[in-house]
MIVOFI-594215 format. One record per residue (C-alpha): residue in one letter; x, z, y. Coordinates in steps of 0.25 Angstrom, whole numbers, plus 5000, padded with zeros to 4 digits. Last residue first. Layout:
N
R  aa     X     Z     Y
R   a     X     Z     Y
...
end
This chain:
896
R  aa     X     Z     Y
R   p  5211  4297  5078
R   d  5226  4298  5078
R   v  5231  4298  5093
R   v  5218  4302  5100
R   q  5220  4299  5114
R   l  5210  4288  5115
R   c  5199  4297  5111
R   m  5201  4307  5122
R   l  5201  4296  5133
R   q  5186  4295  5134
R   l  5184  4310  5134
R   r  5196  4313  5143
R   m  5190  4303  5154
R   n  5189  4314  5165
R   n  5202  4321  5161
R   k  5209  4307  5160
R   i  5204  4304  5174
R   h  5210  4317  5180
R   q  5223  4315  5172
R   v  5225  4301  5178
R   t  5222  4305  5192
R   q  5232  4316  5191
R   q  5242  4307  5185
R   i  5240  4297  5196
R   k  5241  4308  5207
R   e  5254  4312  5201
R   e  5260  4298  5200
R   s  5256  4294  5214
R   e  5268  4298  5223
R   p  5270  4284  5227
R   v  5261  4273  5222
R   q  5267  4263  5212
R   p  5260  4249  5212
R   i  5253  4246  5199
R   a  5260  4235  5190
R   e  5269  4246  5184
R   l  5257  4253  5179
R   a  5251  4241  5172
R   e  5265  4238  5166
R   v  5266  4252  5160
R   c  5252  4250  5154
R   f  5256  4237  5148
R   s  5268  4244  5142
R   k  5260  4254  5136
R   a  5251  4244  5130
R   t  5263  4237  5124
R   e  5268  4250  5118
R   n  5256  4253  5111
R   s  5244  4261  5117
R   y  5234  4267  5108
R   v  5237  4282  5111
R   r  5240  4279  5126
R   v  5226  4273  5128
R   a  5221  4284  5138
R   d  5234  4286  5144
R   r  5236  4271  5147
R   i  5221  4270  5153
R   v  5223  4282  5162
R   h  5237  4278  5167
R   i  5232  4263  5170
R   d  5220  4268  5177
R   v  5228  4279  5185
R   k  5238  4268  5189
R   a  5228  4259  5194
R   q  5221  4270  5202
R   l  5234  4273  5209
R   a  5237  4259  5212
R   g  5223  4257  5217
R   n  5224  4269  5226
R   v  5237  4264  5232
R   n  5233  4250  5234
R   f  5236  4240  5223
R   k  5238  4225  5225
R   q  5239  4213  5216
R   v  5233  4218  5203
R   c  5238  4208  5192
R   t  5248  4218  5186
R   m  5237  4229  5185
R   l  5228  4219  5178
R   r  5238  4214  5168
R   a  5243  4228  5165
R   l  5229  4233  5163
R   e  5226  4221  5153
R   e  5239  4224  5145
R   a  5235  4239  5144
R   v  5221  4234  5139
R   t  5227  4225  5129
R   q  5236  4236  5124
R   v  5225  4246  5123
R   i  5217  4235  5114
R   p  5229  4233  5105
R   q  5231  4248  5103
R   l  5216  4251  5102
R   v  5213  4243  5089
R   p  5225  4247  5080
R   r  5225  4261  5086
R   l  5210  4264  5084
R   l  5209  4257  5070
R   v  5212  4270  5062
R   p  5200  4277  5070
R   s  5190  4268  5061
R   i  5176  4266  5065
R   s  5171  4276  5075
R   f  5186  4276  5081
R   i  5186  4261  5083
R   e  5173  4261  5091
R   s  5177  4273  5099
R   y  5191  4267  5102
R   v  5184  4255  5107
R   s  5175  4263  5116
R   v  5187  4271  5121
R   l  5194  4259  5125
R   n  5182  4254  5132
R   d  5181  4267  5140
R   c  5196  4267  5143
R   c  5194  4253  5149
R   e  5181  4257  5157
R   h  5189  4268  5163
R   a  5200  4259  5167
R   y  5191  4249  5173
R   p  5183  4259  5180
R   s  5196  4265  5187
R   l  5199  4279  5183
R   k  5196  4290  5193
R   d  5204  4298  5204
R   s  5201  4288  5215
R   a  5207  4283  5228
R   g  5202  4269  5233
R   v  5206  4256  5227
R   q  5207  4244  5236
R   d  5221  4238  5232
R   w  5216  4238  5217
R   q  5204  4229  5220
R   f  5190  4231  5214
R   r  5181  4219  5217
R   g  5169  4227  5210
R   i  5175  4225  5196
R   y  5190  4223  5197
R   m  5194  4233  5186
R   s  5182  4232  5177
R   p  5184  4216  5177
R   e  5199  4219  5173
R   i  5196  4229  5162
R   t  5184  4223  5155
R   g  5192  4212  5148
R   v  5201  4222  5142
R   l  5189  4228  5134
R   p  5183  4215  5131
R   d  5196  4209  5125
R   s  5200  4222  5118
R   k  5189  4224  5108
R   h  5187  4211  5102
R   e  5202  4208  5103
R   v  5205  4221  5096
R   y  5195  4218  5085
R   m  5200  4204  5082
R   d  5215  4209  5083
R   l  5211  4220  5073
R   l  5204  4210  5064
R   s  5216  4202  5063
R   s  5226  4214  5061
R   f  5217  4219  5050
R   l  5216  4206  5043
R   t  5231  4206  5043
R   n  5232  4220  5037
R   v  5221  4216  5027
R   t  5230  4204  5023
R   s  5243  4212  5023
R   r  5236  4223  5014
R   s  5232  4212  5005
R   n  5246  4207  5003
R   e  5250  4221  5000
R   i  5239  4223  4990
R   a  5242  4209  4983
R   i  5257  4213  4983
R   t  5255  4226  4977
R   p  5246  4221  4966
R   v  5247  4235  4958
R   p  5251  4233  4944
R   y  5241  4238  4934
R   n  5240  4251  4928
R   h  5225  4252  4929
R   k  5226  4263  4940
R   t  5238  4256  4946
R   f  5229  4244  4949
R   m  5218  4252  4956
R   g  5229  4260  4963
R   g  5234  4247  4970
R   l  5221  4247  4978
R   k  5226  4259  4986
R   p  5236  4250  4994
R   f  5224  4241  4998
R   f  5215  4253  5002
R   i  5224  4261  5010
R   k  5232  4255  5021
R   n  5228  4240  5021
R   c  5214  4242  5016
R   y  5211  4254  5026
R   i  5217  4246  5037
R   c  5208  4234  5034
R   n  5196  4242  5032
R   s  5198  4248  5045
R   l  5199  4235  5052
R   c  5186  4231  5044
R   c  5179  4243  5049
R   l  5183  4240  5064
R   m  5178  4226  5062
R   r  5165  4231  5057
R   q  5164  4240  5069
R   e  5167  4229  5079
R   w  5157  4220  5072
R   t  5146  4231  5074
R   i  5140  4240  5064
R   s  5125  4241  5065
R   s  5121  4239  5051
R   g  5131  4247  5044
R   w  5130  4258  5054
R   s  5115  4260  5055
R   k  5116  4274  5061
R   d  5116  4270  5076
R   g  5118  4283  5084
R   s  5119  4277  5098
R   m  5133  4283  5099
R   q  5139  4272  5091
R   q  5132  4261  5099
R   q  5136  4268  5112
R   l  5150  4268  5108
R   l  5149  4253  5104
R   a  5143  4250  5118
R   a  5156  4256  5125
R   p  5158  4246  5136
R   f  5146  4249  5145
R   g  5142  4236  5154
R   i  5146  4230  5167
R   l  5153  4241  5176
R   q  5159  4247  5163
R   s  5165  4233  5160
R   l  5162  4227  5147
R   m  5165  4229  5132
R   p  5155  4222  5124
R   a  5143  4229  5118
R   q  5143  4229  5103
R   q  5134  4221  5095
R   p  5128  4225  5082
R   d  5130  4213  5072
R   e  5118  4205  5070
R   d  5124  4193  5076
R   s  5135  4192  5066
R   r  5149  4196  5064
R   q  5158  4196  5051
R   l  5173  4196  5056
R   a  5176  4210  5051
R   l  5168  4209  5038
R   t  5174  4195  5035
R   e  5188  4201  5037
R   i  5185  4213  5028
R   v  5180  4203  5017
R   g  5193  4195  5019
R   c  5201  4207  5017
R   f  5194  4209  5004
R   t  5196  4195  5000
R   g  5211  4197  5002
R   l  5210  4210  4994
R   i  5204  4202  4983
R   e  5214  4190  4984
R   q  5225  4200  4983
R   f  5219  4206  4970
R   r  5218  4192  4965
R   k  5232  4188  4968
R   s  5238  4202  4963
R   m  5230  4201  4950
R   e  5234  4186  4948
R   r  5249  4190  4951
R   q  5248  4202  4941
R   g  5241  4193  4930
R   d  5251  4182  4932
R   s  5262  4192  4929
R   h  5273  4197  4939
R   p  5271  4212  4934
R   e  5261  4213  4922
R   l  5247  4212  4926
R   l  5241  4205  4914
R   s  5247  4215  4904
R   t  5252  4208  4892
R   e  5244  4205  4880
R   r  5248  4206  4865
R   v  5236  4215  4862
R   e  5227  4218  4874
R   p  5230  4218  4889
R   t  5221  4225  4899
R   l  5220  4216  4911
R   c  5209  4207  4906
R   l  5195  4213  4905
R   t  5195  4228  4906
R   q  5207  4228  4916
R   a  5201  4216  4924
R   d  5187  4223  4925
R   e  5194  4236  4930
R   i  5202  4228  4940
R   a  5190  4221  4945
R   e  5181  4234  4946
R   t  5192  4241  4954
R   l  5194  4229  4963
R   i  5179  4229  4966
R   e  5178  4244  4968
R   e  5190  4243  4977
R   l  5184  4232  4986
R   k  5172  4241  4988
R   s  5181  4252  4992
R   p  5187  4243  5002
R   l  5174  4239  5008
R   a  5169  4254  5010
R   t  5173  4254  5024
R   a  5185  4259  5031
R   g  5183  4264  5045
R   a  5189  4277  5043
R   f  5199  4279  5032
R   d  5199  4292  5024
R   p  5185  4292  5021
R   v  5183  4278  5017
R   v  5168  4275  5016
R   f  5165  4270  5030
R   e  5153  4261  5028
R   w  5153  4247  5034
R   t  5143  4243  5023
R   e  5152  4231  5017
R   k  5145  4225  5005
R   e  5144  4211  5010
R   h  5158  4211  5014
R   l  5162  4214  5000
R   k  5158  4200  4995
R   k  5172  4194  4994
R   v  5176  4207  4986
R   k  5167  4203  4975
R   e  5173  4189  4974
R   n  5187  4195  4974
R   a  5182  4204  4962
R   k  5177  4192  4955
R   k  5191  4185  4957
R   l  5198  4198  4952
R   i  5190  4197  4939
R   t  5193  4182  4938
R   s  5208  4184  4940
R   l  5208  4195  4929
R   c  5200  4186  4920
R   y  5210  4175  4922
R   l  5222  4184  4920
R   r  5216  4188  4907
R   l  5213  4174  4903
R   e  5228  4170  4907
R   d  5233  4182  4899
R   i  5225  4178  4887
R   f  5231  4164  4888
R   k  5245  4170  4888
R   s  5242  4178  4876
R   v  5237  4166  4869
R   i  5249  4158  4871
R   d  5258  4171  4869
R   l  5252  4172  4855
R   a  5258  4159  4851
R   e  5272  4162  4856
R   g  5272  4176  4850
R   p  5271  4170  4836
R   l  5258  4174  4829
R   d  5256  4187  4821
R   l  5242  4184  4817
R   r  5237  4197  4823
R   i  5241  4191  4837
R   l  5232  4179  4834
R   t  5220  4187  4832
R   a  5222  4196  4844
R   y  5223  4183  4852
R   s  5209  4179  4846
R   v  5203  4192  4851
R   r  5210  4191  4865
R   v  5204  4177  4867
R   y  5190  4183  4864
R   r  5192  4194  4874
R   l  5197  4185  4885
R   c  5184  4176  4883
R   h  5176  4189  4885
R   p  5184  4193  4897
R   m  5182  4179  4903
R   w  5167  4180  4901
R   t  5160  4189  4911
R   i  5171  4189  4922
R   l  5172  4174  4921
R   y  5157  4171  4922
R   n  5156  4181  4933
R   l  5167  4174  4940
R   s  5160  4160  4939
R   l  5167  4149  4932
R   s  5170  4136  4939
R   t  5166  4124  4931
R   a  5176  4114  4927
R   p  5170  4110  4914
R   w  5179  4113  4903
R   t  5188  4102  4899
R   p  5188  4092  4888
R   l  5201  4089  4881
R   g  5210  4078  4885
R   k  5222  4086  4889
R   m  5222  4100  4882
R   s  5237  4103  4883
R   g  5239  4098  4897
R   a  5228  4094  4907
R   l  5219  4104  4900
R   l  5226  4116  4905
R   s  5228  4111  4920
R   r  5213  4108  4920
R   q  5209  4121  4913
R   n  5217  4129  4923
R   g  5209  4124  4935
R   a  5196  4126  4927
R   p  5198  4141  4926
R   l  5202  4147  4912
R   l  5192  4149  4901
R   a  5189  4136  4894
R   a  5202  4129  4896
R   k  5210  4141  4893
R   l  5203  4143  4880
R   y  5206  4129  4876
R   l  5221  4131  4880
R   c  5222  4145  4873
R   f  5217  4139  4859
R   q  5226  4126  4862
R   e  5238  4135  4864
R   i  5235  4143  4851
R   v  5234  4131  4843
R   t  5246  4124  4849
R   l  5255  4137  4847
R   i  5251  4138  4832
R   i  5253  4123  4829
R   r  5267  4124  4836
R   k  5271  4136  4828
R   f  5267  4128  4815
R   n  5275  4117  4819
R   g  5288  4126  4822
R   p  5285  4133  4809
R   k  5285  4120  4800
R   p  5288  4124  4786
R   q  5295  4114  4777
R   g  5287  4106  4767
R   a  5286  4108  4752
R   g  5274  4118  4754
R   r  5274  4132  4759
R   l  5260  4138  4759
R   e  5264  4152  4756
R   g  5278  4150  4762
R   t  5277  4160  4773
R   f  5276  4148  4783
R   y  5264  4142  4777
R   a  5256  4155  4775
R   q  5260  4158  4790
R   g  5254  4145  4794
R   l  5241  4147  4787
R   r  5240  4161  4793
R   w  5242  4155  4807
R   l  5231  4144  4805
R   d  5221  4154  4799
R   p  5224  4164  4811
R   f  5220  4152  4820
R   q  5207  4150  4814
R   s  5199  4163  4817
R   a  5205  4168  4830
R   a  5207  4155  4836
R   i  5192  4150  4832
R   e  5187  4163  4838
R   t  5195  4162  4850
R   m  5189  4148  4852
R   e  5175  4152  4850
R   e  5175  4163  4860
R   c  5182  4155  4870
R   f  5172  4143  4869
R   q  5160  4153  4870
R   v  5167  4158  4883
R   r  5168  4144  4888
R   n  5154  4141  4884
R   p  5148  4152  4892
R   t  5141  4164  4884
R   a  5126  4165  4888
R   n  5122  4175  4898
R   p  5119  4164  4909
R   d  5110  4157  4899
R   a  5110  4142  4903
R   r  5097  4136  4909
R   s  5103  4134  4923
R   k  5116  4129  4917
R   p  5109  4118  4910
R   e  5109  4119  4894
R   t  5117  4111  4884
R   p  5130  4111  4892
R   n  5138  4098  4893
R   t  5152  4102  4899
R   e  5152  4116  4894
R   k  5147  4113  4880
R   n  5157  4101  4880
R   t  5168  4111  4883
R   y  5163  4120  4872
R   q  5164  4109  4861
R   e  5177  4103  4866
R   y  5184  4117  4865
R   t  5178  4120  4852
R   k  5182  4106  4846
R   l  5196  4108  4852
R   f  5198  4122  4846
R   t  5193  4118  4833
R   d  5203  4106  4833
R   e  5215  4115  4836
R   l  5211  4124  4824
R   y  5209  4112  4815
R   k  5222  4106  4819
R   a  5229  4120  4816
R   r  5222  4120  4802
R   s  5226  4106  4799
R   e  5240  4109  4803
R   i  5242  4121  4795
R   a  5236  4114  4783
R   d  5245  4103  4784
R   w  5257  4113  4785
R   a  5252  4119  4772
R   p  5251  4105  4766
R   d  5266  4102  4769
R   a  5272  4089  4764
R   i  5260  4083  4757
R   v  5265  4071  4748
R   l  5255  4064  4740
R   m  5259  4052  4731
R   s  5273  4058  4729
R   a  5267  4069  4719
R   v  5261  4058  4710
R   s  5272  4056  4700
R   t  5274  4071  4699
R   g  5286  4079  4705
R   a  5278  4088  4714
R   q  5264  4090  4708
R   q  5266  4105  4707
R   a  5272  4107  4721
R   e  5261  4098  4727
R   l  5250  4106  4719
R   s  5255  4119  4724
R   i  5256  4115  4738
R   l  5242  4110  4738
R   a  5236  4122  4731
R   k  5244  4131  4742
R   v  5238  4122  4753
R   l  5224  4123  4748
R   k  5225  4139  4746
R   k  5231  4140  4760
R   q  5219  4131  4766
R   q  5209  4140  4759
R   e  5216  4153  4764
R   v  5216  4146  4778
R   g  5201  4144  4778
R   q  5195  4130  4780
R   p  5191  4122  4792
R   m  5198  4112  4790
R   e  5203  4102  4780
R   k  5218  4101  4780
R   i  5220  4108  4767
R   k  5208  4101  4761
R   s  5215  4087  4763
R   h  5228  4092  4757
R   l  5221  4098  4745
R   q  5213  4085  4743
R   q  5226  4077  4743
R   r  5232  4088  4733
R   i  5220  4086  4724
R   n  5222  4071  4724
R   l  5237  4073  4719
R   i  5232  4084  4709
R   k  5223  4073  4703
R   h  5234  4063  4703
R   d  5243  4074  4696
R   v  5232  4077  4686
R   e  5232  4062  4682
R   e  5247  4062  4680
R   l  5246  4074  4672
R   v  5235  4067  4663
R   k  5245  4055  4661
R   m  5257  4064  4658
R   f  5249  4072  4648
R   i  5244  4059  4641
R   p  5259  4054  4641
R   v  5265  4067  4635
R   e  5278  4069  4642
R   t  5275  4082  4648
R   k  5283  4089  4659
R   g  5272  4094  4668
R   f  5262  4097  4656
R   l  5261  4112  4655
R   n  5267  4116  4669
R   k  5261  4104  4676
R   v  5247  4107  4670
R   r  5248  4122  4674
R   a  5252  4118  4688
R   y  5240  4109  4689
R   d  5230  4119  4684
R   n  5235  4130  4693
R   v  5235  4120  4706
R   v  5221  4115  4702
R   i  5216  4129  4700
R   d  5221  4133  4714
R   f  5214  4121  4720
R   e  5200  4126  4716
R   n  5194  4118  4728
R   r  5182  4115  4718
R   a  5186  4100  4719
R   a  5200  4103  4716
R   s  5196  4111  4704
R   k  5188  4099  4699
R   e  5199  4089  4701
R   v  5209  4099  4694
R   s  5200  4100  4682
R   n  5198  4085  4681
R   p  5213  4081  4680
R   l  5216  4094  4672
R   c  5207  4091  4660
R   f  5218  4084  4652
R   l  5228  4095  4655
R   f  5219  4107  4652
R   k  5214  4100  4639
R   h  5229  4100  4634
R   r  5227  4108  4621
R   s  5213  4101  4618
R   l  5218  4088  4622
R   a  5230  4090  4614
R   s  5222  4095  4602
R   l  5213  4083  4603
R   a  5225  4073  4603
R   a  5232  4081  4592
R   r  5219  4080  4583
R   t  5218  4066  4586
R   a  5233  4063  4583
R   d  5232  4071  4570
R   a  5219  4064  4565
R   k  5226  4051  4568
R   e  5239  4055  4561
R   k  5231  4060  4549
R   r  5223  4046  4548
R   a  5237  4039  4549
R   l  5243  4049  4538
R   v  5232  4046  4529
R   d  5232  4031  4531
R   k  5247  4031  4529
R   f  5248  4041  4517
R   l  5252  4032  4506
R   e  5260  4022  4514
R   q  5267  4033  4521
R   s  5270  4040  4508
R   a  5277  4028  4503
R   d  5285  4025  4515
R   i  5290  4040  4515
R   s  5293  4039  4500
R   n  5301  4026  4503
R   t  5309  4033  4514
R   i  5312  4045  4505
R   a  5317  4036  4494
R   k  5326  4029  4504
R   e  5332  4041  4510
R   l  5335  4047  4496
R   d  5342  4034  4493
R   r  5350  4035  4505
R   v  5353  4050  4504
R   q  5368  4049  4499
R   d  5373  4039  4509
R   k  5387  4044  4510
R   g  5391  4042  4496
R   h  5385  4047  4483
R   m  5396  4055  4476
R   k  5406  4057  4488
R   t  5395  4061  4497
R   d  5388  4069  4487
R   q  5401  4078  4485
R   t  5403  4080  4500
R   v  5389  4084  4502
R   r  5390  4094  4491
R   d  5403  4100  4497
R   r  5396  4102  4511
R   l  5384  4109  4505
R   a  5393  4119  4497
R   m  5401  4122  4511
R   l  5387  4125  4518
R   t  5383  4134  4507
R   d  5396  4142  4507
R   l  5394  4144  4522
R   q  5380  4149  4521
R   d  5384  4158  4510
R   m  5395  4164  4519
R   v  5385  4166  4530
R   s  5375  4173  4521
R   g  5386  4183  4516
R   a  5391  4186  4531
R   n  5377  4190  4536
R   s  5380  4205  4540
R   k  5394  4201  4546
R   l  5389  4189  4554
R   f  5378  4197  4561
R   s  5388  4209  4563
R   l  5397  4199  4571
R   q  5386  4194  4580
R   g  5381  4208  4583
R   e  5395  4213  4586
R   k  5396  4203  4597
R   q  5383  4207  4604
R   s  5387  4222  4603
R   e  5400  4219  4610
R   v  5393  4212  4621
R   r  5383  4224  4623
R   r  5394  4234  4622
R   r  5402  4227  4633
R   l  5389  4227  4642
R   y  5388  4242  4640
R   s  5403  4244  4644
R   l  5401  4236  4657
R   g  5389  4245  4660
R   a  5397  4257  4659
R   k  5407  4252  4668
R   l  5396  4248  4678
R   d  5391  4262  4677
R   e  5405  4268  4680
R   f  5406  4258  4692
R   s  5393  4264  4698
R   t  5381  4255  4700
R   a  5377  4252  4715
R   h  5381  4237  4714
R   h  5375  4236  4700
R   n  5364  4225  4701
R   e  5369  4215  4712
R   l  5383  4219  4713
R   l  5385  4219  4698
R   f  5378  4206  4695
R   w  5385  4199  4707
R   g  5399  4204  4701
R   p  5395  4200  4687
R   l  5393  4185  4691
R   f  5383  4176  4684
R   n  5385  4161  4687
R   e  5379  4157  4674
R   q  5366  4164  4677
R   s  5358  4174  4668
R   l  5365  4186  4672
R   d  5361  4184  4686
R   g  5371  4190  4697
R   s  5375  4176  4702
R   g  5387  4169  4706
R   e  5392  4158  4715
R   p  5391  4164  4729
R   f  5395  4178  4724
R   i  5397  4187  4736
R   d  5388  4179  4746
R   r  5377  4178  4735
R   l  5379  4193  4733
R   d  5373  4196  4747
R   e  5378  4210  4751
R   p  5371  4223  4751
R   f  5368  4223  4736
R   k  5353  4226  4735
R   k  5348  4239  4732
R   d  5342  4241  4718
R   n  5356  4245  4712
R   g  5352  4260  4711
R   e  5345  4258  4698
R   i  5351  4246  4691
R   s  5353  4253  4678
R   l  5365  4249  4669
R   g  5365  4241  4656
R   l  5376  4232  4660
R   p  5368  4220  4657
R   d  5357  4224  4666
R   e  5344  4219  4659
R   q  5339  4207  4666
R   i  5329  4206  4677
R   y  5319  4195  4675
R   g  5316  4187  4688
R   t  5314  4174  4681
R   p  5313  4176  4666
R   a  5325  4179  4657
R   l  5331  4170  4647
R   s  5339  4179  4639
R   r  5354  4178  4639
R   r  5361  4175  4625
R   g  5368  4186  4617
R   w  5360  4185  4605
R   a  5348  4175  4603
R   l  5338  4174  4614
R   s  5328  4184  4619
R   q  5317  4178  4628
R   m  5312  4187  4640
R   p  5298  4189  4642
R   s  5290  4181  4652
R   e  5288  4189  4666
R   e  5286  4177  4676
R   i  5283  4184  4689
R   w  5270  4182  4697
R   v  5272  4184  4712
R   a  5266  4196  4719
R   s  5278  4204  4716
R   e  5283  4218  4712
R   k  5297  4218  4707
R   m  5300  4222  4692
R   p  5299  4209  4686
R   g  5308  4202  4697
R   i  5305  4196  4710
R   t  5317  4189  4716
R   e  5315  4189  4732
R   y  5319  4176  4739
R   y  5331  4177  4748
R   a  5335  4175  4763
R   r  5348  4181  4768
R   f  5348  4181  4783
R   q  5361  4179  4791
R   v  5368  4185  4803
R   t  5376  4179  4815
R   s  5366  4169  4818
R   t  5367  4157  4828
R   g  5358  4150  4838
R   t  5350  4137  4839
R   g  5347  4134  4854
R   g  5349  4144  4865
R   m  5338  4139  4874
R   r  5326  4136  4865
R   t  5331  4146  4854
R   t  5335  4144  4840
R   v  5338  4156  4831
R   i  5346  4154  4818
R   i  5346  4165  4808
R   d  5357  4161  4797
R   g  5356  4160  4782
R   k  5357  4167  4769
R   g  5349  4163  4757
R   k  5335  4159  4755
R   a  5324  4154  4766
R   a  5309  4154  4766
R   g  5308  4159  4780
R   t  5312  4172  4787
R   r  5302  4180  4796
R   a  5306  4181  4811
R   i  5309  4192  4822
R   i  5318  4188  4834
R   k  5326  4197  4842
R   k  5337  4196  4853
R   d  5330  4187  4863
R   s  5318  4195  4861
R   k  5306  4196  4851
R   w  5304  4182  4845
R   e  5295  4181  4833
R   a  5300  4171  4823
R   s  5290  4168  4812
R   l  5288  4153  4816
R   l  5303  4151  4819
R   c  5308  4155  4805
R   d  5314  4141  4801
R   c  5322  4143  4788
R   g  5337  4141  4788
R   c  5341  4155  4784
R   i  5333  4160  4796
R   t  5329  4149  4806
R   l  5323  4152  4820
R   g  5320  4141  4831
R   v  5313  4140  4844
R   l  5314  4154  4850
R   d  5313  4152  4865
R   s  5298  4153  4865
R   a  5299  4168  4861
R   k  5307  4172  4873
R   s  5322  4173  4878
R   g  5328  4167  4866
R   l  5336  4173  4854
R   y  5348  4175  4863
R   e  5355  4186  4854
R   g  5352  4191  4841
R   r  5342  4198  4832
R   i  5333  4193  4821
R   t  5323  4202  4814
R   v  5318  4197  4801
R   r  5305  4197  4794
R   t  5307  4192  4780
R   g  5297  4180  4776
R   p  5307  4174  4766
R   p  5315  4185  4758
R   g  5325  4194  4765
R   e  5339  4196  4771
R   k  5345  4201  4784
R   p  5334  4210  4788
R   s  5336  4211  4800
R   l  5345  4201  4807
R   g  5355  4201  4818
R   t  5364  4192  4826
R   v  5356  4180  4829
R   v  5362  4171  4840
R   p  5354  4163  4850
R   r  5362  4153  4858
R   n  5366  4157  4872
R   v  5360  4149  4884
R   m  5371  4144  4894
end
């Protein structure tokens, strides 16, 4: 069961919008892609969220207010819970606080006694207790809204509570000071009461006169009512009315002319005074034509403030015309916002103007005729679409160049930059120059700088960013990676697009230009890193860079492998390894190629840059590729050794075959070596080359291949142990195969001469006379073994035992077979046979294995026993050994 995410810690616990908060808890996701939702005080903060671990997330708060929970939603755990809350507030800017925003500072208006003054917004009133607020600057530790939910600490509010006021302004004031403040407040109230009484006392006479006058007026009105009745002024009213009618008749013409003149003057005065209003329709059109939309916004705001509530028909008519002009300008602005290309600052300026005009025109009769939900989001979408279209046009342009070249390949400049490389350069420049504008526009939108009436869409913006970056990487992959990867790539996300021609790129081309392309991609990647993009977006480019680095590494090692394939042409058969006889310069040439390849790889692709991981981390694709290519190189080297070993031609110096001494001399190689031929490299025989190859196999298996790990250790790279061990196994298998071939080549003619030499001249074992010498066949067998020994010893003494042991075993087996097949021995024949077997056995004792010894025993057992002959046999054997001591001496050396 998957646990739901729980938020248990928060730092800080309060702040204005945009506060950077650290969220701690449990089960917050196992990776960045698991985080699918984050709200703080009900505001979506997923876009700014940066996942650090399953217990930590860093984000920025949105435009929220009040207390609220921090809710984390993960892909597996769903919507979580929170044990802590964050308090969001908007900072109040007073006259004494530094601010980049204009604060109204109109003077306070003093009214009649005792009534509260109307203070401007943000004005700090004088403390009613007459106390200093020094020492009370620090906020009260608890939220006063929780303590007094229905009250306020503002003296001008009806729900004013003294407790709130004291905790907010005097929580650090001593009780004695508060008592002094209370006394001060009482004195002020008493002084106001005394001021009203003193006013009445000082004007008592005037008040009494006024009362007497009022009473006299009342008495006079009562008398007139009794005398004249209630209609006392009827006659007076009639006389006045007649006078008015007469005056109107007298001055009717004069008054009419005067009224007309006054009306004309009033109209002219109104036109003069309100020239701004009547000229506004034309002026806003001209300003819009000059792209001076800030002037349009200011003029429209001014006219709305001055005439927004007017009821004058002419003013209302002009305002209606202005509203229609502004409506047209809004349409123009919306079109201009989506026009590309243009600078991001210009686009932001247009968005701000459009948002301001929409806010000012809200509530008018024409506002509903054009509704633009979110102009800033439209600007983001248009810029993203323009960037995607630019990528596509660039891609199509260069694929067309590659498919339909303007010049034939024969006339093309070989030093010119290839189309693929030019495409990579242009794509990276487009990404580095245009993508930051898209990101900055989105940041201005989500921070509230371009916020309109619509709700922000962090999820959609994140998807746009990821889509643009993915397309950037996909286009570059299609151009730079091999054709096989292109087809699998374009079959998915880039279906229907033109593909690069399926031409195989040469290794020289890749080695020359791939590092160049990698450097351009890294430059654009560094630009994206400086933008502080989410990790998920940067990981896409990082993964693509790792693929390019891996492809560069693979290309370098492939080129090294091609060089190794040609090493057989550079073999000089010179012995340059002082501590290992028979090993040639071939392994050292391989080491030079590998060293050069590793140094090139370190310079071009193995050294990680900003926010890049090591390509050769344990169990990574890079390490597997390195191990695979390294094993291929060593396998190719083994193939070179095998090629050199099996390479035979008619021009090779011929070595005389081993024949019977009675027919031909068996040690032609020894004669050739003793002849003093100095041209070793040109006169080397196939047998000598085979021995050199066998020596190289042993040297590589025991010394050279294990030593190659030091090249990786020198550069702090992991040693490809498995590749080295597999290559040692391969070279060991090659050694066994070549050894069997050489042993068979040497043992077959040697063993084949034993039986013909034994029975030459119709020799029979039952007709042997007395003799104290070795039989000719045995003497020839020893000479042939010495000949083989000398050939091996002259090249590589370390091969003596591996080669001679199987040959000696084959000789012993043949002797046992021949002795077993003899039908009859006479006494001298039995003695001679035993002497021959003893001499041969003792001569090759050092190179005899258990099988060879058992064959010798079998041969001796097949010879009949002669009574009292052991001493004579031993004497004869010793006599023969003394005569052949020079031949047998080399075969007795245990460790040559």
